[in-house]
C-alpha positions as CSV (number, residue, x, y, z in Angstrom):
1,Q,2.3,-8.8,-16.8
2,V,0.6,-7.7,-13.5
3,Q,-1.9,-5.2,-13.7
4,L,-3.0,-3.4,-10.3
5,V,-6.1,-1.2,-9.2
6,E,-6.2,0.5,-6.3
7,S,-8.9,2.1,-4.6
8,G,-10.5,3.3,-1.3
9,G,-8.4,6.2,-0.7
10,G,-10.4,9.3,0.3
11,L,-10.3,12.2,3.0
12,V,-10.8,11.2,6.9
13,Q,-10.4,13.3,10.0
14,A,-7.1,12.5,12.1
15,G,-7.5,9.4,14.0
16,G,-9.9,7.7,11.3
17,S,-9.6,4.8,9.6
18,L,-9.5,3.9,5.9
19,R,-9.1,0.8,3.8
20,L,-7.1,0.6,0.7
21,S,-7.6,-2.3,-1.8
22,C,-5.4,-3.1,-4.4
23,A,-6.6,-6.1,-6.8
24,A,-3.7,-7.7,-9.0
25,S,-4.4,-9.8,-12.4
26,G,-2.3,-11.0,-14.9
27,R,-0.1,-13.6,-12.5
28,T,-0.4,-15.9,-10.0
29,F,-0.8,-13.8,-7.1
30,S,0.3,-15.8,-4.5
31,S,3.8,-15.9,-5.2
32,I,4.6,-12.2,-6.0
33,A,5.3,-9.9,-3.5
34,M,3.0,-6.6,-2.7
35,G,4.7,-3.7,-1.3
36,W,2.9,-0.4,-0.5
37,F,4.4,3.1,-0.7
38,R,3.5,6.6,-0.2
39,Q,4.5,9.8,-1.8
40,A,3.7,13.6,-0.2
41,P,4.1,16.6,-2.6
42,G,7.5,17.5,-2.8
43,K,8.8,14.5,-1.1
44,E,10.3,11.6,-2.6
45,R,7.9,8.3,-2.7
46,E,8.5,6.4,0.4
47,F,8.1,2.9,1.8
48,V,5.1,1.5,3.9
49,G,5.0,-2.0,4.4
50,W,5.4,-5.3,1.9
51,S,3.9,-8.8,2.0
52,R,4.6,-12.1,1.1
53,S,5.0,-15.2,3.4
54,S,5.6,-12.1,6.3
55,T,4.6,-8.7,6.6
56,Y,7.1,-5.5,7.3
57,Y,6.0,-2.3,7.9
58,A,7.9,1.2,8.2
59,D,8.2,2.3,11.8
60,S,6.2,5.1,11.1
61,V,3.2,3.0,10.4
62,K,3.5,0.0,12.7
63,G,0.8,-0.7,14.6
64,R,-1.4,2.0,12.8
65,F,-1.5,-0.1,9.6
66,T,-2.1,-3.7,8.5
67,I,-1.4,-5.3,5.5
68,S,-3.7,-8.6,4.6
69,R,-3.8,-10.3,1.2
70,D,-6.9,-12.2,-0.3
71,N,-5.3,-14.8,-2.6
72,A,-8.2,-16.0,-3.8
73,K,-9.7,-12.8,-5.0
74,N,-5.8,-11.7,-5.9
75,T,-6.1,-8.5,-3.4
76,V,-4.0,-7.0,-1.1
77,Y,-5.3,-4.5,1.6
78,L,-4.1,-1.9,3.3
79,Q,-5.8,-1.1,6.8
80,M,-4.8,2.3,7.8
81,N,-6.0,2.9,11.3
82,S,-5.3,6.0,14.0
83,L,-4.6,8.0,11.1
84,K,-2.7,11.5,11.4
85,P,-2.2,14.7,9.2
86,E,1.6,13.6,8.0
87,D,-0.1,10.7,6.4
88,T,-1.3,12.5,3.8
89,A,-0.1,11.1,0.2
90,V,-0.8,9.3,-2.7
91,Y,-0.4,5.4,-2.0
92,Y,0.7,2.9,-4.5
93,C,0.8,-0.7,-4.1
94,A,3.7,-2.1,-6.1
95,A,4.1,-5.9,-7.2
96,G,7.5,-7.8,-8.0
97,L,9.4,-11.0,-7.7
98,V,11.8,-9.7,-5.3
99,G,10.0,-7.6,-2.6
100,G,11.5,-5.3,0.0
101,R,11.6,-1.6,1.4
102,V,12.9,-0.1,-1.8
103,T,10.8,1.1,-5.1
104,S,13.4,-0.8,-7.6
105,S,12.6,-4.0,-6.0
106,Y,9.3,-3.8,-7.8
107,T,8.0,-4.3,-11.3
108,Y,4.5,-3.3,-11.2
109,W,2.7,-0.1,-9.9
110,G,-0.9,0.9,-9.6
111,Q,-2.0,4.2,-10.5
112,G,-2.0,5.6,-7.0
113,T,-5.0,6.7,-4.7
114,Q,-4.7,9.6,-2.8
115,V,-5.4,9.9,1.3
116,T,-5.9,13.3,2.9
117,V,-6.5,13.2,6.4
118,S,-7.6,16.6,7.8
119,S,-6.4,17.8,11.6
């Protein structure tokens, strides 16, 4: 069992930055895949990025978002720079053994944190 607790969302102007955190407990953190997804109102949950030994990003965030991990703290971060209004969504972290770009690859999910980017 893995518990995920997210923090760091909020309201920011376009062009600004935010850093989301996802603290994990309950399993050896360094061996599991950690993903970030987001869901805007009326839309399906979409892939943002994922990390284990390497890191992968959606084209829409590549070059602006960075995933990092602190295995000593069992925490994964999503640094978001050059934010755009279309980045507005609820952001979720997820954990799983497989990893990847689809939601079905992940077993455990955080509660989500709202990110709102104003124009």
